[in-house]
C-alpha positions, -999 to +999 in steps of 0.1 A: -287-269-503-280-300-523-278-319-489-313-307-480-327-317-514-311-352-509-328-354-475-361-345-490-356-371-517-349-397-490-381-386-471-401-393-502-384-426-509-389-439-474-422-423-466-411-398-438-440-374-436-429-351-408-408-350-377-436-365-355-442-394-378-429-427-363-424-443-398-399-453-410-383-464-378-347-456-390-358-419-395-376-415-361-371-380-347-357-366-379-373-338-400-397-351-426-409-339-460-430-312-444-402-295-424-375-299-451-397-284-479-404-254-457-367-250-449-358-251-486-384-225-495-373-203-465-337-205-478-348-192-512-345-225-531-363-224-564-396-243-561-390-260-595-357-273-581-375-287-551-398-306-574-372-319-599-343-325-575-361-334-543-395-349-549-392-365-583-360-385-577-375-400-545-408-409-562-389-424-592-369-447-569-402-458-552-417-466-586-387-487-596-386-505-563-424-512-566-418-526-601-391-549-588-412-561-558-388-545-533-416-524-517-453-530-516-485-510-516-483-497-479-448-483-485-459-466-518-489-450-499-465-437-472-442-422-499-473-406-516-484-392-483-449-376-478-450-363-513-484-347-509-473-331-476-444-314-495-467-305-524-490-285-501-461-260-498-455-260-536-491-257-547-491-219-547-461-219-571-480-243-594-509-220-595-488-189-601-469-207-629-435-205-611-434-243-612-440-260-645-454-296-647-445-319-676-481-322-688-515-334-678-526-370-673-563-379-671-570-412-654-601-432-645-613-467-638-635-476-667-673-479-668-687-508-647-655-512-626-653-497-591-618-508-582-594-479-575-563-491-556-543-496-588-555-464-603-546-445-571-511-459-571-506-449-607-520-414-600-496-410-570-465-421-589-473-401-621-479-370-600-447-376-580-428-376-613-439-340-622-473-345-639-506-328-633-531-356-626-568-353-633-584-383-615-620-390-628-625-417-602-642-451-609-670-463-632-660-435-657-680-434-690-665-426-724-682-391-725-665-382-692-631-390-706-639-370-738-651-340-718-620-340-696-598-342-727-616-312-742-611-293-710-574-302-708-561-299-744-531-321-751-535-343-721-527-380-720-554-405-709-551-436-687-578-463-686-577-487-656-597-520-652-594-549-627-621-572-641-620-592-673-657-583-676-650-545-677-620-548-700-644-547-729-654-512-720-618-501-726-622-507-763-655-488-764-639-458-745-607-459-765-627-457-798-649-428-784-617-409-774-600-414-808-631-403-826-636-372-806-598-363-803-579-383-829-545-371-817-551-382-781-528-408-766-545-436-746-526-459-721-543-489-706-535-510-675-548-533-648-544-569-637-561-586-667-547-562-694-519-572-717-499-556-745-518-577-771-551-564-758-538-529-759-529-533-796-562-550-803-583-522-790-563-494-807-547-480-775-513-464-776-495-478-746-496-505-719-475-510-688-476-537-662-465-512-635-468-475-628-431-467-634-434-481-670-462-457-676-442-428-662-413-437-686-437-438-715-452-404-706-418-388-701-406-401-735-436-384-751-426-349-738-388-353-740 
């Protein structure tokens, strides 16, 4: 069974979706995340074990490689696709409570900003590391973040911005969140964002890459 879990982990790391998928070339003709997840479930493997020993290690390696510039956006997207294919088989177990997630992470690109590639990458890597992700999309106003926090008590919040002109809205939104839910933890990120800026606006965390955010979130629930 551990061999199959390792194969699943490799499928996530290298973006092997299913047997028919030609990518990556070195795994052509081999079973992908789709087939291996089904085989594991049919063999009676605990769905929680599939998540924590198959999917999460693969996605963690992708996050680390991305941080080190060893893989790029297309490879991360393929890994996320492979992960989502496997998650389809696990979703019923999430709904029944048989598989527990680490917590909930609410994310959105802030008001005035329509860029979503960075946000989507963060969402995929956070979800692949065992979190439930609530993606509010782009151009998200303070009241939408607050409403989502009230719906998902105890969730963490991520604010994304790509433009220096929309960074100012991060401060407004962070203040609104802290006023409405004082104990809420807010993480910020995006090309123009810095650790100094994070401290200046009263946010709790900043990371230059998705894996850094995952490490922060995991530390909060350890």
